[in-house]
N, C-alpha and C positions, 0 to 999 in steps of 0.2 A: 771757432768754426764748427758747424754741425758735421755729422758723418756724411756718408755717401747716399745717393738717391738715384732712382731710375725714373724716367718719364717716357711713356709709351705714345708714339705717334705712328701715323701710317701715310703711305702714298696711295691715294685712290686712283686707280687706273680704269677709266671707262672704256670698255672694249666693244668689239663687235662679237656678241655671243654666238652668232650663227656659225662662226668658224669652229666652234667646239662640238658640232653635231653633224650628222650626215656621213656619207661614204668617204669623204675626204677630211674628216674631223682632225683638228690639230689643237692640242692643249698648249698653254703657255710653257715655254722651255724652262729647264733648270739651268742655271748659269754655272760655268766652271770657275776655277780660281781666278783667272785673269779678268773675266767679265764681272765677277762678283766684286773684285777690288775696284774696277772702273765704275761699276754701279754706285758704290758708296762714295767715290770721288765726285760723281755728278751730284748726288744728293747733298753732300757736304758743301759743295760750292753754292748750290741754290739756297741752302739754309743759312750759310754765312753771309750771303748778300742781304738776306732779310734780317738776320739776328747775328751780328758779328761776334757776340760773346759765346756763341755755340762752339767756337774754336777752343774754349776752355774745357770742353766735355768730350767724352768718347762717343762714337756712334757705332751701333751694332746692328747688322742686318744680314739677312740670308738671301741668296740669289734665287728666289722663288716667289711666285704670286699665289695668293690664297683666296678662296671664297670666304665671304663674311661669316658663313656658318661655321667655318673652321676657326676663325679668329674669336668669335663669340661663343666660347664653350666654358663651362664651369672650370675655374682654376686658370683659365686663359693659357693653355699649354704652349701655344706658339710663342707668346711673349715670355713665358717662364723659361722656355728653352733658350731663347736669345739671352736673357739675363744671366743664365747659368754659366755662360762662357766668360763673363767679366771676372777679373782677378783681384783688382785693388779693393780692399775692404776699408781703407781709411784714407782721408784726404792727404795725409802726409806722404803716402807712397803712391798716390795716384798720378798718372801721366796721361794726358789726352792721346787717344789713338783711334784708328779706324779698324774695326773688327768685322771682317766679312766671312761668311760661311758659304761654302760652295759644294756643288754636287760631286760625287765620285762614282763613276759607273752607273749614273742614273739615280743615285740615292743621295739624300741629304745626310750630313754626319749625325744628326740627332733624329730619332723617329718622329717627334712632334713637329719637326720642320719639313716633313715630307707631305706635299700637297695631297689631299685625299682624292682618289680616283673614282670612288663609288658614289659621288654626289654630282648632281647636275650643276654646271657652272652658270652663273649669271653674268650680266654684262659688266658688273662692278667687280674688279679684282683688286686685291689689297696687298701692298708690300709693307709689312710691319718693320718699324725701326725703333730701337731703344736708345734714348739719350741717357748717358751715365756720367756722373761726376759728383763733385761736392754738393751737398744738399742745398745750400743757400743759393748757389749758382743755378742748379737744375730747377729749383722752385721758381726763381725769377724768370728763367727762360720759358718754363712751362706756362706761367701766367701770361706771358707775352704771346705765346703760341695760341692760347685759347682765344685771345682777342684778335690776333692778326691773320691767322690762317684763313679765316672765312673770307676776308676781303683781299688778302695779298698772298695766299698760299699756292697759287698756280706755279707749276714747275716751268722752268725756262724751256723755250722751244727746242734748244739744243739737247737738253736732257730728255725731253719727251720723245724726240726722234730716236735718240739712242736706245731708250727703253723699248720702243716699238720694234726696233731691229733685233735687240738682244733677246727679248722674250718671244719674238715671232708672233706678235699679236697686232691687230689693227686698233690703234688708239684714237679715241675721239676727244678725250679730255684727261688731263692728269693734274692732281693737286695734292698738297699736304693737308692732312686733317688730323685732329687730335682724337684720342679715344672717346672723349666726350661727344665730339661731332658724330662719330660712328654710332655711338649709343643712341643719340637723339634721332639720327637718320633712320635707324632700324625701327624705332618706336613709331615714327611718322609713317613709314611704309606699311607696317602692320595695321595701324589705326586707319589709314586711308582705305585699306581693303576690308575693313570691318573685323579685324582680328586684334583689337586692343586687349582683350582678355589673354590672348596668346602672349602678348608682350609682358603682361603682368607676371605670367608664369615664368617666362624666360628671365625677367629681371630678378625674380625671387631665386631662381636657380643660379644665375651668374653671380649674385651677391651672397649666396649661401644663407639666405634668410632663415632665421631660427623659428619665427612665428608661422603658424599655419595661415595659408592664403586660400580662399575659396572664390572661384569665379564661375560665371555661367556664359556660355557662348551663344551666338545668335539663334541657333536652332535648338537650343535646350540643353545639350550636354553640360554637366557640371564637372569642373576639374578642381582638384585640391592639391596644393603644394604642402607637403609635410614629410618629415623624416628624409629629407634630401631626395625626394622623388615626387613626380606628379601622379595622382591617383584619380581614376574615373570609373564610373559604373559602365559595364558593358551590357547593353540591353539587346536581346534577340528580338526579331520581329514580333514573335508571339507575345513576349513580355511588353515590348514597347507599345503595341497596338491595344493591349487589354489592361495593363496596369501602369505603364510608363508614360513617356512624353506624348504618345499619340492616342491615349485612351479616350480623349474627347473628340477626336476627329471622326467624321462620317466615313463609313467603310465603302460606300458606292463610288463608282467612276474612278477607280484606281487612286483615290485620295490617300489611302494608307501607303500604297507603293511609293508615291511621290514624297510623302512626308518622311517615311523611313529612309528613303534614298538620300534626302537632304541631311538627315541625322547622321547617316553613315558617312556621307561625304565629309562632313565637318569633323567627325571623329578621326577619319583618315588624314585630313589636313593637319590636325593637331598632332597626331601620332608621327607623321612624316617630318614636320618641322621640328618638333621637340627632339626626335631622334637625330636629325641632322646636326643639331646643336649639342648633342651629347647629353641630353636630359632624359632620364629614365621615366617611362610612362607605364604604370601598372594598372591593369584592368581588374575590376572586382564585380562579381555578380550581385545584383540588387538583393538586399536582405540576407546575403550570405555572410560568412565570416570575413575577417579582415585579410585572410590569406588571398594573395593575388592569383589570377589565373596563370597557369603555366603552359608552356608549349606554344606552337604557332597557330593553333586553331582550337575552337570550342565545339563540342557536340551536344546538341539538345535533342531529347526525345519528345516528340510532339504529343500533346494530350489528345489529338485527333488520330483516328485510325485511317490508314490510306484507303482510298476508294479502289474499286476493282478496275482493271484495265487502264492502268496508268504507267507512265514511263518509270523505269527503274531509277533513273537519275534525272533530276531537274535542276538546271542552273538558273538561278534567279539573278537577273541583272537589270540595270536601268541606265539608259542613255550612255553618257561617256564614263560612267562610274565603273563599268566592268562588272564582274561577278560580285554579288553581295553575299549570297549564301548558296549552298547546294543541298537539295533534299534527296535523300536516299531511301528507297523502299526496300526493307530487308526483314525477313522473317515476320511479316505481318506488322511491322512497325515503321513509322516515318521518322527518320533521323535527319536533323538539320545541322549542317556543318557551316561554321562561320570562321573565316580567316581572321587572325588576331595580329598578323604581321605581314609584310610583303611576301615572305616565303610561305605563308600559310596556305595559299591556294594550291601551289604545287604539292605541298605535303598532304592536303586533302585529297587531291587526285590520286596520289600514290596510295593512300589508305583505302580509298574507294575501290581501286583496282584489286586490292587484296580481299575485299569483302564481297565483291560481285563478280560472278564468272564472266568470261569473255563473251561478247556478242549481245550484251544487254543494251537496252534502248536508252538513249540520252535525249532529253528535250531541252531546247534553247528558246524559250518563249520570248526573250527580249524584254522582259519586265519582271516584276516581283509578283508571283502568283499567290493568291491567298483566298481563303473562304470568307465571303462577306458576312456569313453568319457567325462563325466562331472567331473570325479575325486572326486566323493562324495560317502559316504557310501551307501550301498543298502541292502535291505533285501534278504535273501536266497530264491531263486525261486524253486530250486529242492532239498529241505531239506529232510533229514531223519526225519520223523515226530515223535515227542515225546510228550507225554501229560504232562502238567505242572500244 
């Protein structure tokens, strides 16, 4: 007989995600010891009715629901944490049992089993389960799961009702799925929304790919997986419009503003998604050294001098994208600040408050202001004046 093996499966819980937001937001509950044991009893009964030989294996689960971004991280920390509590290392000493992990004072016993609270939750919540046992039995059961879960993996109505009550969520559908199913579903989702290059990067990170991978997104940014991180060039508006992805665009009728906003939106979408999955993204300046940009924002000194009678601070924004850059007129120079992370904008505002005395003028033109001649950002000259 072979040694011991693990097989990773999940319970996919399709919920009403609107309950996670708003003034009365409630996230899925963490289960105590009694409920965690009962949870595993429900899952074991459903699995046994589908695959009777599962009784020869142990089942390991935690009383918590997770977003798929937390499940699909390099090293798969949630599953690794579940597998770490198994004790039998050989088939001779193995005895099938149910291993449930519960909350204690609102915290799970292992840090990697604590659902993240700083990510927006989607309608699909996942309950990871580990099947543990003799390798030959686990492999046989695993192959059967790959074929049968798709057609026969729905949880019993009794189990689904219990999960809805225990976790305090509204459930539309529950079913067992294999790790392969989750992987394929994530790929289809990203491909459907035009982010197949994103999936290629995630796949490389999740599988610790050794070879370099280079992909290009829909609006032009190029991303490269190497040295266990994703790398990309960060182009300021001035560079993008004159030497980068927008250098062939016409400058009239706000064409550059629209184009750079689309470029920025895509960069931010990749940054947000990769970060949620625990994948590092390093920005580099075009033509500069391989040293990545540090800090939460980048400052560029414009090659243009600021015109007379302009606002001290101009916030460049576009549609629903929010602030793209902030131009500051200081000591006869025009400085452009670009956020490099979600915290970057607040840090930029804090830095500007130190550089400019109180009572300076701030312009919010609601678009990206630039000179059509030099194709560089400019400060607002006829701004509505606000006190900052």
